FITORPA-507481 format. One record per atom (N, C-alpha, C, CB): x, y, z; residue in one letter. Coordinates in pm, whole numbers, plus 50000, padded with zeros to 5 digits. Glycine has a CB too. Layout:
<pts>
XYZA/...
</pts>
This chain:
<pts>
509404826752610M/510354837152566M/509894842952432M/511794831352554M/509874856052421T/509454862452298T/510664866652215T/508564874652328T/510434868252085S/511524871751994S/511754886851987S/511234866451856S/510764894652035N/510834909252025N/510924913751879N/512054914552103N/510324905751790L/510414908551647L/509714921551609L/509814897051567L/508574924351672A/507814936451638A/508674949051656A/506544937451723A/509354949951769A/510194961651796A/511394962051702A/510674961551943A/511964950451673Q/513114950051583Q/512724953951440Q/513744936151584Q/511514950151399L/511024954151267L/510804969251262L/509724946751233L/510204974651368R/509964989051373R/511264996951368R/509194992751499R/512224992751450E/513504999951456E/514334997651330E/514304995651580E/514304985351281G/515154981751168G/514674987251035G/515254967051159G/513404991751029T/512864997150904T/512575012050914T/511594989750865T/512975018451022S/512625032551044S/513165041550933S/513145037251179S/514395039050888K/514975047250782K/514235045450650K/516465043850763K/513945032850615A/513215029950491A/511815035550496A/513165014750465A/511205034850613H/509855040350633H/509855055350607H/509345037250775H/510845062050663S/510965076450647S/511205080150500S/512095081850734S/512025072550431M/512305075150290M/511045073650205M/513405065650238M/510255063250235A/509015060950161A/508045072550182A/508355047650204A/507975077650304E/507055088650335E/507495101750270E/506945090450486E/508765102550230N/509265114950171N/509245115050019N/510655117450219N/508735104449959V/508505104649814V/507435115249787V/508055090449760V/507625123049684S/506735134449657S/505265130449649S/507135141249528S/504985119049587F/503585114649575F/502965112849713F/503495101549496F/503705106549804V/503195104049939V/503035117150016V/504135094450016V/504025126050003K/503945139050072K/502765147150021K/505245146950052K/502535146649890S/501385153649832S/500085147849884S/501415152949678S/500025134449891F/498845127549943F/498565132150086F/499045112049938F/499585131450170L/499415135350310L/499045150050323L/500685132450389L/499455158250223G/499125172350224G/497765175450163G/500165180050150G/497065164850120G/495715166750067G/495655170049920G/495045177450142G/496775168249848V/496795170649704V/496835157149634V/498025179649661V/495685152849581I/495575139649521I/494895140649386I/494805130049614I/495525135149287D/494935134249154D/494205120849143D/496015135849042D/492955121149102K/492155108949100K/492725098349006K/490725112149061K/493295102648895D/493865092948801D/495065085848862D/494265099948670D/495925093348930S/497075087248997S/496625078249111S/498035098049049S/495575082649181Y/495095074649294Y/494535061249246Y/494015082349372Y/493785061449136R/493215048749091R/494315039449038R/492155051248981R/495415045148988K/496565036848949K/497195030549073K/497605045248872K/497225038149182L/497725032649308L/496855020849352L/497745043549418L/495545022549346V/494615011749383V/494844999549295V/493145016549372V/495055001949167S/495314991049073S/496604983649110S/495404996448929S/497664991049138N/498934984949176N/498794976849304N/500014995649194N/498104982549401L/497914975549529L/497104962849512L/497214984649630L/496174962949418Y/495374950849392Y/496284939349352Y/494324953549280Y/497234941949263F/498134931249220F/499044926649334F/498974935949101F/499504936049415V/500384932749527V/499634924249630V/500924945549593V/498444928649669Y/497704921249770Y/497204907849719Y/496524929549819Y/496874907049591S/496464894249533S/497604884149546S/496034895849384S/498814888549511A/499974879749521A/500274876149665A/501194886349457A/500214886049754M/500564883649894M/499544874549962M/500664896849969M/498274876849936E/497244868750002E/497184854649947E/495904875349987E/497534853149820E/497664839649764E/498834832449830E/497864840249609E/499924839549850A/501114833649914A/500844830150060A/502294843349905A/500134838950130M/499804836350271M/498874824350284M/499154848750335M/497904823550194E/496974812250194E/497724799150168E/495864814350088E/498614799550072K/499384787650037K/500244782850153K/500264790349914K/500764792250232N/501704788850340N/501094790350480N/502924797750330N/499754790250487K/499104793150615K/499424783150726K/497624793550596K/499874771150691N/500224761250793N/501714761450828N/499844747450745N/502464770250763N/503874771850797N/503944777450940N/504604781350695N/504824772051025P/504884776551165P/505194791451183P/505914768551239P/505784797651083F/506084811951092F/504924820551041F/507354815251013F/504084814750957I/502964822150899I/501674820250980I/502744817650754I/501464808551030Q/500204805351099Q/499834815351209Q/500304791651158Q/500774819551295P/500404829051403P/499974842851354P/501574830651497P/500394846751232I/500024860051181I/499064859251063I/501284867751139I/498434847551047Y/497514845750934Y/496114850250978Y/497504830750886Y/495834863050957F/494544868850994F/493794872650866F/494744881451087F/492824864350829T/492114866950702T/491274879650709T/491214855050667T/490974884550830E/490204897050842E/490984909150791E/489794899250987E/492274907350768L/493094918150714L/493124918250560L/494504917150768L/492644907750497N/492734906650352N/492114918750282N/492044893850305N/492824923750182R/492414936050114R/491964933949970R/493554945850115R/492154922149916R/491854920149773R/490394923449739R/492154905649734R/489484918349819Q/488064920549789Q/487694935349797Q/487194912549885Q/488224942349896S/487904956649909S/488524964549794S/488414962150045S/489704960449748L/490334967049635L/489524964549506L/491774962049617L/488934952949494E/488074950049379E/486874959549377E/487584935349382E/486324962349494Q/485204971849503Q/485644985649455Q/484664972749649Q/486814989949500D/487325003149460D/487625003849311D/488575006649540D/488184993049257L/488504992849115L/487234993549031L/489294980249080L/486194987149076S/484894987749007S/484365002049008S/483874978249072S/484595009049119Y/484145023049131Y/484935032149037Y/484275027949277Y/486255030549033Y/487105039748957Y/487175036448807Y/488495039749014Y/487095023548773Y/487265019648633Y/485995014148568Y/488345009348623Y/484965011348650G/483745005648594G/483734990448602G/483565010048451G/482634984148561P/482464969548577P/483484961148500P/481084965648532P/484094966848398N/485084959448319N/486514962448361N/484924962648171N/486704966248487W/488014970448535W/489114960248510W/487934973348681W/488774947348514Q/489794937048498Q/490454937348360Q/489184923448521Q/489734942448261T/490284943148125T/491054956148102T/489164941948022T/490984965248198V/491594978548182V/492914979948255V/490634989248231V/492994974648376I/494174976748460I/495344967848416I/493834974148607I/496534972448446A/497754964848416A/498824968348517A/498244967648271A/499704958848541M/500794961048637M/501834970648582M/501454947848674M/502254979948666S/503384988448631S/504664980248647S/503425001448720S/505774985648601E/507054978448612E/507434975848758E/508164986248542E/507304986048842A/507654984448984A/506724974549053A/507604998149057A/505464974749015T/504494965349073T/504834951049032T/503054968949029T/505194949248906Q/505584935948857Q/506784930548936Q/505914936548706Q/507764939148961N/508934934949039N/508554931149182N/509984946249041N/507644938749239Y/507154936149375Y/506434922649381Y/506204947549422Y/505544920349286V/504794907849280V/505744895949259V/503734908349166V/506704897649172N/507684886949148N/508454883549275N/508664890949038N/508804893849351R/509534891649477R/508684883349574R/509934905249542R/507414886849586I/506524879549676I/506414864949635I/505124886049679I/506304862549505K/506174848749455K/507444840649481K/505854848749306K/508594846949462I/509854840049489I/509984836449637I/511054848749444I/509664846149721V/509724843849867V/508764832749906V/509384856949945V/507574832949849S/506564822749880S/507064808649848S/505284825449803S/507794807349737E/508284794249694E/509554790149766E/508524794249545E/510464799649787E/511794796049834E/512034798749983E/512804803449756E/511454809650037R/511664813250177R/510354818450238R/512784823950191R/509334809850251P/508014814550296P/508014821650431P/507084803150302P/509004818550516E/509074825250646E/509294840250631E/510194819150730E/509864844450518L/510114858750495L/508844866250453L/511184860550389L/507764858850429L/506474865450402L/506034873650523L/505384855150367L/506544870050640V/506254877750763V/506584892450740V/507064872150883V/507694895050673A/508144908850650A/507174916350559A/509544908950588A/506694909850456H/505784916350362H/504424919050426H/505604907750236H/503944909350505A/502674911250574A/502764922650674A/502244898350646A/503854923150749Y/504074933850846Y/504074947550778Y/505404931750920Y/504834948750670T/504994961650603T/503664967150554T/505954960350485T/502844958650491R/501594963450434R/500484964150539R/501164954450319R/500194953250607Y/499004952750692Y/499084962050813Y/498774938750739Y/500204962450880L/500304971450996L/500284985950952L/501574968551077L/500844988550834G/500775002050779G/499345006050748G/501625003150654G/498584996650692D/497174999250660D/496375002350786D/496554987250587D/496614994350890L/495874996251015L/496285009151085L/496104984351109L/497575012551076S/498075024251148S/497625037351086S/499585023951153S/497735038350954G/497435051150891G/496185051450806G/498555055150807G/495485040150800G/494355038850711G/493255049150728G/493785025750727G/492855051450852Q/491725060550876Q/492095075050841Q/491275059651022Q/493335078950871L/493785092350835L/493815094050683L/495185095150894L/494375084150612L/494465084850467L/493075084750404L/495295073150412L/492175077250464K/490795076750413K/490165090750419K/489935066750495K/490335097650530K/489765111050545K/490395120850446K/489975116150689K/491715119850429I/492405128750335I/491905126350193I/493935126650343I/491835113450153A/491415109950018A/489965114149994A/491575094949994A/489125112050093Q/487705115450080Q/487525130450057Q/486925111050205Q/488265138350133R/488175152950122R/488785157849991R/488855159650241R/489965152849958A/490695157649841A/490015154249710A/492095152049840A/489375142449704M/488735138149580M/487225139949583M/489055123749553M/486755146549690N/485335149649702N/484465137149693N/484925159549594N/484855126949767L/484095114349767L/483085114649882L/485055102049781L/482105123349868S/481145125849977S/480295113550009S/480245137349940S/480095104749910D/479285092949935D/480075081549999D/478665088149806D/481385083550015G/482225073450079G/482655062149988G/481505067750196G/482175062049864K/482555051449771K/483975053649721K/481575050749652K/484625042649681G/485995043549633G/487035043049743G/486155056049556G/486595040149866L/487515040249981L/487445027250061L/487195052050071L/486965016649998A/486805003750068A/488124998250118A/486144993549976A/489205001650051F/490534996750090F/490854999950236F/491595002849999F/490365011350284Y/490695015750419Y/489725010450526Y/490715030850423Y/488735002950485E/487714998350577E/487944983850618E/486325000050516E/488194981850746F/488404968350800F/487154964450878F/489694967750891F/486144959950806S/484844957250869S/484894945750970S/483814954050762S/485854936850955E/485954925351046E/486864927951165E/486454913150969E/487444939951169V/488294943651283V/487524953551370V/489674949751235V/487124949351488K/486284957751574K/487084969051640K/485614949251682K/488264965951686D/489104975851755D/490494975451692D/489164972951910D/490824985351611E/492074985051537E/493314985651628E/492114996451438E/493244993751733Q/494384994651825Q/494634981451896Q/494145005751928Q/493564975151942E/493694962252009E/494224951751912E/492334957752067E/493724952251789F/494164942551688F/495644944051659F/493344944251558F/496104956651648K/497534958951623K/498384953151735K/497804973951608K/497934954851859Q/498674949351972Q/498724934151965Q/498044953952104Q/497614928051927N/497564913451915N/498464908651801N/496124908651893N/498514916551694Y/499364913151580Y/500834913551622Y/499104922751460Y/501194923751696K/502584924951743K/502934913651839K/502794938651812K/501974909651922K/502214898252012K/502434885551932K/501034896452110K/501674884151823A/501824872451737A/503214872351672A/500734872251628A/503674884151630L/505034885251575L/506074881151678L/505314899651526L/505874885851801D/506834882951908D/506794868251952D/506554891852027D/505704861351919S/505584847251958S/506374837951866S/504124843151959S/506804843051750L/507544834651656L/508884830551715L/507744842051521L/509214817951700V/510474812751754V/511564814851648V/510354797551793V/512414824651673L/513414828651575L/514794829151637L/513064842151514L/515804826051557D/517174828951602D/517574842451547D/518184817751556D/518734847351586S/519144860751547S/519354861951396S/520434864551619S/519784851251333V/520024851551188V/518714853451113V/520724838551142V/517694845451148L/516404846551080L/515724859851111L/515494834951120L/515884864551232T/515334877751268T/515914888551178T/515624880951416T/517224888251161D/517884898151075D/517414896950931D/519414896551082D/517194884750886Q/516734882450749Q/515314887850728Q/516774867450715Q/514464886250827I/513094891450817I/513104906650816I/512224886350935I/513944912750900V/514064927450900V/514604932250766V/514984932151017V/515584925150712A/516154928950582A/515094927950472A/517364919950547A/514254917650478E/513194916050378E/512134926850392E/512554902150390E/511884931150514A/510934942150536A/511464955050471A/510694944450688A/512764956950476N/513364968550409N/513244967350258N/514844969950449N/513364955250207V/513144952850063V/511704956550028V/513434937950026V/510774952550111S/509354955450088S/509094970450088S/508484948550196S/509674977550184F/509524992150188F/510094998450061F/510244998050314F/511244993650016T/511864999049895T/510974996849774T/513234992549873T/510364985149766M/509504982149651M/508234990549655M/509144967249650M/507724993049773N/506595002249787N/506995016249741N/506085002649933N/508175020349781M/508665033649746M/508795035149595M/510025036249814M/509265024749526K/509415025249381K/508055026249312K/510165012949330K/507035019749369M/505675021249315M/505205035649328M/504695011749386M/505485041649444F/505085055549467F/505815064949373F/505345059649613F/507095061949347Q/507875070549258Q/507335070249116Q/509345066249258Q/506855058849071E/506205058048940E/504975067048935E/505815043548907E/504205066749042L/502995074949049L/503355089649057L/502135071049170L/504475092449120E/504965106249131E/505205112048992E/506265106749215E/505775104048902T/506035108548765T/504725111748694T/506815097848686T/503745102848712S/502425104848652S/501765117248710S/501535092448674S/501855118548842F/501245129948911F/501875143148865F/501385128449064F/503195143148849T/503905155348806T/503465159548666T/505435153148809T/503335149848576R/502895152948440R/501515159448440R/502875140148354R/500625153848521I/499265159148529I/499265173148589I/498365149848613I/500095175048692L/500175188148758L/500685198748661L/501085187448883L/501725195248585I/502275204648486I/501215208148381I/503525198748418I/500465198148338K/499405200448238K/498345209848292K/498765187148196K/497955207748419L/496935216348480L/497435230748491L/496555210948619L/498695232248535I/499275245748549I/499365252648413I/500675245148615I/499805244948313T/499925250448177T/498575255048124T/500525240048083T/497555246548146N/496215250048100N/495695262548172N/495245238348123N/496025263448302A/495575274948380A/496215287848329A/495905272948529A/497515287248303F/498215299048251F/497735302748111F/499725296648250F/497425292548032S/496945295047896S/495635302747898S/496765281847820S/494765298947993S/493465305748002S/493615319948055S/492505297748092S/494605321948144I/494825335248202I/495375344848097I/495795334548322I/496345339548020F/497025348247924F/496515346747781F/498505345547928F/495315341547770Q/494715339947637Q/494525353647575Q/493355332347646Q/494935355447450P/494815368747387P/493355373147374P/495465368647248P/493165385647401V/491805391347395V/491555396347253V/491625403047500V/490475391647195V/490125395947059V/489145407647072V/489495384046976V/489555419147015V/488705431147021V/487925432146891V/489565443947046V/486625432346902S/485805433446782S/485575448146749S/484455426146800S/485555451546624H/485355465446580H/483955466946524H/486415469646473H/
</pts>
């Protein structure tokens, strides 16, 4: 008997998913408008999130709820390190820092890992299936928008150990459905997935503020150059 958890997660997080996609930063990204400084901050934030999540998954890999979905080929920390080296240089570790929303997200993962490790299922679902589902599209958008013709700076979207992403997603969903859950725990996992979506959304909103400031500066500079007074020499 299967738990049908995959479908319940999809249906139960549809509203939160839609809200996250409608944050201005995400809409701009999907529309091909990406500021490299904001993007590298996103990569930095994701590095801290995935480091915490993958440490938690490793720690709880023998938990009966985690073991079926513990796929190390999905790990993103190493690929994010490659991207951070590209965007910030070899000393990236001394430059990056967690934003407030990222810190809250990381703290949540650590608390769940210690107190309710079965709820890590929700965090893994929210991030990893999202990466697999939209990763290739986002990679193409980012590559074009930031003129990354050499393909560097996009390791986050590359799953070199996953041969067939569609097949892998189906296997991941089957693994979710194989978990032996009662209705109470199922509801709790769906609720935690909504928490995860909300925390992702707050990270995007922080970047939105940064992106808006940069956009205003660019527009201001553009108008300044257009309306610069002409000096007539006699």
